[in-house]
VEXDREN-2710 file (C-alpha; in Angstrom, 1 decimal):
% VEXDREN-2710
k/r/px/py/pz
1/MET/-11.6/-7.4/-9.3
2/LYS/-11.2/-5.4/-6.2
3/LEU/-9.7/-8.1/-3.5
4/LEU/-9.4/-7.4/0.1
5/SER/-8.6/-8.8/3.6
6/PHE/-11.0/-8.5/6.4
7/GLU/-12.3/-9.8/9.7
8/VAL/-15.8/-10.6/10.9
9/ASP/-16.4/-11.3/14.5
10/GLY/-12.4/-11.7/14.8
11/SER/-12.4/-14.3/12.1
12/PRO/-9.9/-13.4/9.1
13/LYS/-11.3/-13.7/5.6
14/PHE/-10.7/-12.4/2.2
15/GLY/-13.2/-11.4/-0.3
16/ALA/-14.0/-8.9/-3.0
17/TRP/-15.8/-5.6/-3.2
18/VAL/-18.9/-6.0/-5.2
19/ASN/-21.9/-3.6/-5.5
20/GLY/-20.9/-1.6/-2.3
21/GLY/-20.5/-4.8/-0.4
22/VAL/-18.1/-7.6/0.5
23/VAL/-18.4/-11.2/-1.1
24/ASP/-17.0/-13.8/1.3
25/LEU/-14.5/-15.7/-0.9
26/THR/-13.3/-17.6/2.0
27/GLN/-16.6/-19.3/2.1
28/ARG/-17.0/-19.6/-1.6
29/LEU/-13.5/-21.2/-1.9
30/ALA/-13.8/-23.1/1.3
31/GLY/-11.0/-25.6/1.9
32/THR/-8.9/-24.3/-0.9
33/PHE/-7.5/-20.9/0.0
34/PRO/-7.7/-19.6/3.4
35/ASP/-6.4/-16.1/2.4
36/LEU/-5.5/-13.7/-0.3
37/LEU/-1.8/-14.4/0.0
38/SER/-2.6/-18.1/-0.8
39/VAL/-4.6/-17.4/-3.8
40/LEU/-1.7/-15.3/-5.2
41/GLN/1.1/-18.1/-4.3
42/ALA/-1.3/-20.5/-6.1
43/GLY/-1.5/-18.4/-9.1
44/ALA/-5.2/-18.6/-8.7
45/LEU/-6.8/-15.3/-9.6
46/SER/-8.8/-16.9/-12.4
47/ARG/-10.3/-19.3/-9.8
48/VAL/-11.5/-16.3/-7.9
49/ALA/-12.9/-14.6/-10.8
50/GLU/-15.1/-17.7/-11.7
51/ALA/-16.1/-17.9/-8.0
52/LEU/-17.3/-14.3/-8.2
53/GLU/-19.5/-14.7/-11.3
54/GLY/-23.0/-13.7/-10.3
55/ALA/-22.2/-13.2/-6.7
56/GLU/-23.9/-10.8/-4.4
57/PRO/-22.3/-9.3/-1.2
58/ASP/-22.3/-11.3/1.9
59/PHE/-21.4/-8.4/4.2
60/THR/-21.9/-4.7/4.4
61/LEU/-19.1/-2.1/5.3
62/GLU/-20.4/-2.0/8.7
63/GLN/-20.0/-5.9/9.3
64/ILE/-16.4/-6.2/8.6
65/THR/-13.1/-4.9/9.8
66/PHE/-10.6/-4.0/7.1
67/LEU/-7.2/-5.7/7.2
68/PRO/-4.0/-4.7/5.2
69/VAL/-4.6/-5.9/1.7
70/ILE/-2.0/-8.6/2.2
71/PRO/-1.7/-8.9/6.1
72/SER/1.6/-10.5/6.3
73/PRO/3.5/-10.1/3.0
74/PRO/6.7/-12.1/2.6
75/LYS/8.5/-8.8/1.8
76/ILE/7.4/-5.1/1.9
77/ILE/10.0/-3.3/-0.1
78/CYS/9.8/0.5/0.2
79/ILE/11.3/3.0/-2.2
80/GLY/12.4/6.6/-1.2
81/VAL/12.7/9.8/-3.0
82/ASN/11.0/8.5/-6.1
83/TYR/9.4/11.9/-7.3
84/GLU/11.4/14.8/-8.5
85/GLU/9.2/17.4/-6.3
86/HIS/9.9/15.4/-3.2
87/ARG/13.5/15.0/-4.1
88/SER/13.7/18.8/-4.3
89/GLU/11.9/19.5/-1.3
90/ILE/14.3/17.5/0.8
91/GLY/17.3/18.9/-0.9
92/ARG/18.6/15.4/-1.8
93/GLU/21.0/14.8/-4.8
94/PRO/19.7/12.7/-7.7
95/THR/20.7/9.1/-7.6
96/LEU/21.6/6.6/-10.2
97/LYS/19.5/3.8/-8.5
98/PRO/16.3/4.1/-6.2
99/PRO/17.1/4.3/-2.4
100/VAL/15.5/1.1/-0.7
101/PHE/14.2/0.3/2.7
102/GLY/12.0/-2.2/4.5
103/ARG/8.9/-2.5/6.5
104/PHE/7.8/-5.1/8.8
105/SER/4.2/-6.7/8.6
106/ASN/3.2/-5.6/11.9
107/SER/3.7/-2.1/11.0
108/GLN/0.7/-2.1/8.7
109/VAL/-2.9/-1.3/9.4
110/GLY/-6.1/-1.7/7.3
111/HIS/-8.4/0.8/5.8
112/LEU/-10.5/2.6/8.6
113/GLY/-8.0/1.4/11.1
114/VAL/-6.3/3.6/13.6
115/ILE/-2.8/5.0/13.0
116/PRO/-1.2/5.5/16.3
117/LEU/0.7/8.6/17.3
118/PRO/3.6/7.2/19.6
119/PRO/4.4/9.0/22.8
120/GLU/8.0/9.2/21.8
121/SER/7.0/11.7/19.0
122/VAL/5.1/14.6/17.8
123/LYS/6.3/14.2/14.2
124/LEU/4.0/11.6/12.5
125/ASP/4.0/12.6/8.8
126/TYR/1.8/11.1/5.9
127/GLU/3.1/9.9/2.8
128/GLY/0.7/8.7/0.1
129/GLU/2.0/6.2/-2.3
130/ILE/1.1/3.6/-4.9
131/ALA/1.6/0.0/-3.8
132/VAL/2.3/-2.9/-6.4
133/ILE/1.4/-6.4/-5.2
134/ILE/3.5/-9.2/-6.9
135/GLY/1.8/-12.1/-8.3
136/LYS/4.2/-14.4/-9.8
137/ALA/7.7/-15.1/-8.6
138/GLY/10.8/-14.0/-10.4
139/ARG/14.4/-13.1/-10.2
140/ARG/16.1/-10.6/-12.6
141/ILE/12.8/-9.7/-14.2
142/ALA/13.3/-7.8/-17.6
143/SER/11.5/-4.7/-18.0
144/ASP/9.2/-6.2/-21.0
145/GLN/8.3/-9.0/-18.6
146/VAL/7.5/-7.1/-15.5
147/TRP/3.7/-6.8/-16.2
148/GLU/3.1/-10.5/-16.0
149/HIS/4.6/-10.6/-12.5
150/ILE/2.2/-8.0/-11.0
151/ALA/-1.1/-9.1/-9.4
152/GLY/-2.6/-5.6/-8.7
153/TYR/-2.2/-2.2/-7.1
154/ALA/-3.5/-0.5/-3.9
155/PRO/-3.2/2.8/-2.1
156/TYR/-0.4/2.7/0.8
157/ASN/0.1/5.4/3.3
158/ASP/4.0/5.1/4.4
159/ALA/3.3/7.1/7.7
160/SER/6.8/8.0/9.0
161/VAL/7.6/9.1/12.5
162/ARG/10.3/11.7/11.3
163/ASP/12.3/12.3/14.3
164/TRP/13.0/8.5/14.7
165/GLN/13.6/8.2/10.9
166/GLY/16.2/11.0/11.2
167/HIS/18.3/9.4/14.0
168/THR/20.6/8.1/11.5
169/HIS/21.1/7.8/7.7
170/GLN/19.2/4.5/8.0
171/TRP/15.4/5.2/8.1
172/THR/14.2/1.8/9.4
173/PRO/13.1/2.8/12.9
174/GLY/10.9/5.8/11.7
175/LYS/9.3/3.6/9.1
176/ASN/8.1/0.7/11.4
177/PHE/6.4/2.0/14.5
178/LEU/3.4/-0.3/15.0
179/HIS/0.5/0.1/12.6
180/THR/1.7/3.1/11.0
181/GLY/1.5/1.9/7.3
182/GLY/-1.9/2.3/5.9
183/PHE/-2.7/-0.5/3.2
184/GLY/-6.0/-0.7/1.4
185/PRO/-8.8/-0.7/1.2
186/TRP/-8.4/-3.3/-1.3
187/MET/-6.1/-4.1/-4.4
188/SER/-7.4/-3.8/-7.9
189/THR/-6.2/-6.5/-10.0
190/ALA/-3.7/-5.7/-12.8
191/ASP/-6.1/-6.9/-15.6
192/GLU/-8.2/-3.8/-15.0
193/PHE/-5.4/-1.6/-16.2
194/GLY/-3.3/-3.2/-18.9
195/ASN/0.4/-2.9/-19.0
196/ASP/2.1/0.4/-17.6
197/PRO/-1.0/2.3/-16.3
198/GLU/-1.1/6.0/-15.3
199/LEU/-2.3/5.9/-11.8
200/HIS/-3.5/9.3/-10.1
201/LEU/-2.4/9.7/-6.5
202/SER/-3.5/12.1/-3.9
203/THR/-3.4/12.6/-0.1
204/ARG/-5.9/14.5/2.0
205/LEU/-5.4/15.6/5.7
206/ASN/-8.8/16.6/7.4
207/GLY/-10.0/17.1/3.6
208/LEU/-7.3/19.4/2.5
209/GLU/-5.3/18.1/-0.3
210/VAL/-1.6/18.0/0.5
211/GLN/-0.2/15.7/-2.3
212/ARG/-1.0/15.2/-6.0
213/ALA/0.8/13.1/-8.8
214/THR/0.7/10.5/-11.2
215/SER/2.7/7.4/-11.6
216/ARG/4.1/9.0/-14.9
217/GLN/6.1/11.5/-12.5
218/MET/8.0/8.8/-10.8
219/ILE/11.7/9.1/-11.2
220/PHE/12.1/5.3/-11.4
221/SER/9.1/3.9/-12.9
222/ILE/7.0/0.6/-12.0
223/ALA/8.8/-1.4/-14.4
224/GLU/12.2/-0.1/-13.4
225/LEU/11.4/-0.7/-9.7
226/VAL/10.3/-4.4/-10.2
227/THR/13.5/-5.0/-12.4
228/TYR/15.8/-3.4/-9.9
229/CYS/14.2/-5.2/-6.8
230/SER/14.1/-8.6/-8.4
231/THR/17.8/-8.3/-9.1
232/PHE/18.9/-8.2/-5.5
233/THR/16.2/-10.5/-4.2
234/GLN/13.6/-12.9/-5.7
235/LEU/10.4/-11.5/-5.5
236/GLU/7.6/-13.8/-4.4
237/PRO/3.6/-13.8/-4.7
238/GLY/2.2/-11.3/-2.0
239/ASP/5.4/-9.1/-1.8
240/VAL/4.6/-5.6/-1.7
241/ILE/6.7/-2.7/-3.4
242/VAL/5.7/0.8/-2.1
243/THR/6.8/3.0/-4.9
244/GLY/7.6/6.4/-3.2
245/THR/5.8/9.5/-2.3
246/PRO/5.4/12.6/-4.1
247/GLY/6.1/16.3/-2.9
248/GLY/4.3/17.9/-0.1
249/VAL/5.0/15.9/2.9
250/GLY/4.4/17.8/6.2
251/ALA/8.0/17.9/7.3
252/ARG/8.8/20.1/4.5
253/ARG/6.0/22.6/4.6
254/ASN/6.2/26.1/6.2
255/PRO/5.0/25.8/8.7
256/GLN/5.4/22.2/9.3
257/LEU/2.3/20.0/9.1
258/PHE/2.4/16.9/11.4
259/MET/-0.6/14.5/11.9
260/LYS/-2.2/14.8/15.4
261/ASP/-4.9/13.1/17.6
262/GLY/-8.1/13.1/15.8
263/ASP/-6.9/13.8/12.2
264/VAL/-8.3/11.9/9.3
265/VAL/-5.7/11.1/6.4
266/GLU/-6.9/9.7/3.1
267/VAL/-4.8/8.4/0.1
268/GLU/-6.6/8.0/-2.9
269/ILE/-5.6/6.5/-6.2
270/ALA/-8.5/7.5/-8.5
271/GLU/-8.5/4.5/-10.6
272/ILE/-8.8/2.1/-7.3
273/GLY/-10.5/3.8/-4.3
274/VAL/-9.7/5.7/-1.1
275/LEU/-7.6/4.4/2.0
276/ARG/-8.7/6.2/5.0
277/ASN/-7.4/6.2/8.7
278/VAL/-7.7/8.0/12.0
279/ILE/-5.0/9.4/13.8
280/ALA/-5.2/8.6/17.6
281/ASN/-2.7/8.9/20.4
282/GLU/-1.3/5.5/21.4
283/ALA/-2.7/4.5/24.6
END
């Protein structure tokens, strides 16, 4: 299933991408689940699958506004420097454990939404990534049990305000400007892939491919990340682990390639779909 969060006439909903349109699951499961997060918290993906049997779209793409897949995740845990090519291009020494930082919910934006270029910076950079959405709570999850805790996967753009990211060794400011984290268009549920899937990730800026990798190239695998993160915190349904970006970021190109007003950035996971956002100067 491809599950998404969206709005129609300002009313938040959740649904599924089916036959080129959107099935309104808020209506079909009326009074039971108000949003996708509540479905995950109830462990009710099977109920969603039943509701989708024989369903036809209620809305076209033009009738909806995409929201982040999980608009208000309990936690957004981001992983840094998780591909060897990226580690090499930034000149960072290898680490025995993954670098971890956080994002806030209001730093996210949905598919087709605007990523604002803040007036405080001209160094807004793209970072295409694979997001893992947690579906079952767990603490100290063993590597052979990871897959039963994953609800699905989605494209993510961990767009970064590089000068603010570099103010100190702590990256939080540059990773949390309003609406800079693209998340969507939907999550594909884990049952589409089986355990330990190989996902093919690419990023394009104005149609030019700037990043390409697969999940097999991660320094710390998805299973290792879930195990590690669940050791220092309890993972909850709806938590998002953003697994790191490959090499090719704009800040490390010669000349540097930062995003500007009017640019279109796309993050694609070939097995899932394309997340597309427009860059616009913040009003």
